[in-house]
VEXVO-99352 format. One record per residue (C-alpha): x, y, z; residue number from 1; chain. Coordinates in Angstrom, 2 decimals, always signed. Layout:
    east   north      up  nr kette
       X       Y       Z NUM     A
...
This chain:
    east   north      up  nr kette
  +62.75 -117.71 +142.59   1     A
  +60.98 -120.81 +143.75   2     A
  +62.59 -124.04 +142.60   3     A
  +59.19 -125.74 +142.31   4     A
  +57.98 -123.48 +139.51   5     A
  +58.71 -124.38 +135.94   6     A
  +58.29 -122.11 +132.97   7     A
  +57.63 -123.42 +129.52   8     A
  +59.52 -121.50 +126.89   9     A
  +58.11 -123.69 +124.11  10     A
  +54.35 -123.90 +124.64  11     A
  +52.76 -126.43 +122.35  12     A
  +56.01 -128.09 +121.31  13     A
  +55.63 -131.18 +123.51  14     A
  +52.06 -131.77 +122.35  15     A
  +53.13 -131.28 +118.72  16     A
  +55.94 -133.82 +119.05  17     A
  +53.57 -136.28 +120.72  18     A
  +51.10 -135.73 +117.87  19     A
  +53.82 -136.43 +115.29  20     A
  +54.84 -139.64 +117.05  21     A
  +51.22 -140.81 +117.34  22     A
  +50.54 -140.00 +113.68  23     A
  +53.66 -141.92 +112.62  24     A
  +52.48 -144.86 +114.71  25     A
  +49.12 -144.51 +112.97  26     A
  +50.82 -144.79 +109.60  27     A
  +52.84 -147.88 +110.42  28     A
  +50.63 -149.72 +112.94  29     A
  +46.97 -149.61 +114.03  30     A
  +45.59 -146.41 +112.56  31     A
  +42.19 -146.77 +114.19  32     A
  +43.86 -146.37 +117.60  33     A
  +46.62 -143.84 +117.00  34     A
  +45.13 -141.42 +114.44  35     A
  +42.36 -140.05 +116.71  36     A
  +44.89 -139.67 +119.54  37     A
  +47.23 -137.85 +117.17  38     A
  +44.42 -135.54 +116.08  39     A
  +43.56 -134.68 +119.68  40     A
  +47.21 -133.96 +120.46  41     A
  +47.51 -131.89 +117.28  42     A
  +44.48 -129.79 +118.27  43     A
  +46.00 -129.12 +121.69  44     A
  +49.38 -128.32 +120.13  45     A
  +47.89 -125.99 +117.53  46     A
  +45.81 -124.04 +120.02  47     A
  +48.59 -123.66 +122.57  48     A
  +51.25 -122.74 +120.02  49     A
  +48.99 -120.21 +118.28  50     A
  +48.02 -118.52 +121.52  51     A
  +51.70 -118.27 +122.53  52     A
  +52.76 -117.28 +118.98  53     A
  +55.51 -119.89 +119.05  54     A
  +56.45 -120.32 +115.39  55     A
  +58.55 -123.44 +115.89  56     A
  +55.69 -125.23 +117.62  57     A
  +53.27 -124.01 +114.95  58     A
  +55.38 -125.62 +112.23  59     A
  +55.68 -128.87 +114.16  60     A
  +51.88 -128.77 +114.59  61     A
  +51.51 -128.37 +110.82  62     A
  +53.78 -131.38 +110.38  63     A
  +51.56 -133.32 +112.79  64     A
  +48.46 -132.42 +110.75  65     A
  +50.19 -133.52 +107.53  66     A
  +51.18 -136.81 +109.14  67     A
  +47.60 -137.27 +110.35  68     A
  +46.31 -136.74 +106.81  69     A
  +48.82 -139.24 +105.43  70     A
  +47.85 -141.72 +108.13  71     A
  +44.15 -141.40 +107.26  72     A
  +44.92 -141.86 +103.56  73     A
  +47.07 -144.91 +104.29  74     A
  +44.59 -146.61 +106.60  75     A
  +41.75 -148.44 +104.89  76     A
  +39.85 -148.80 +108.16  77     A
  +39.93 -145.03 +108.76  78     A
  +38.84 -144.32 +105.18  79     A
  +35.89 -146.70 +105.53  80     A
  +34.96 -145.11 +108.88  81     A
  +35.07 -141.59 +107.44  82     A
  +33.08 -142.55 +104.34  83     A
  +30.44 -144.30 +106.44  84     A
  +30.14 -141.26 +108.75  85     A
  +29.72 -138.94 +105.78  86     A
  +27.04 -141.23 +104.33  87     A
  +28.63 -141.69 +100.95  88     A
């Protein structure tokens, strides 16, 4: 076995944890910066964990999406941006 090769036994888990951290930062700091980054990381985590059928990473991805939703609800700037994009 080559020592330069690495195998990931938890595909999607790192991206899901990064998404959770970014979403938490979006809740407590500048949401306009961290929430879109968290959503991108959550998309990557969800796709990679679903394709690998890694249930632990899927649940952490769900947690990331919940934290993203809470961050959007807690950020007035994000709410105004979403409402203005929807034309309401």
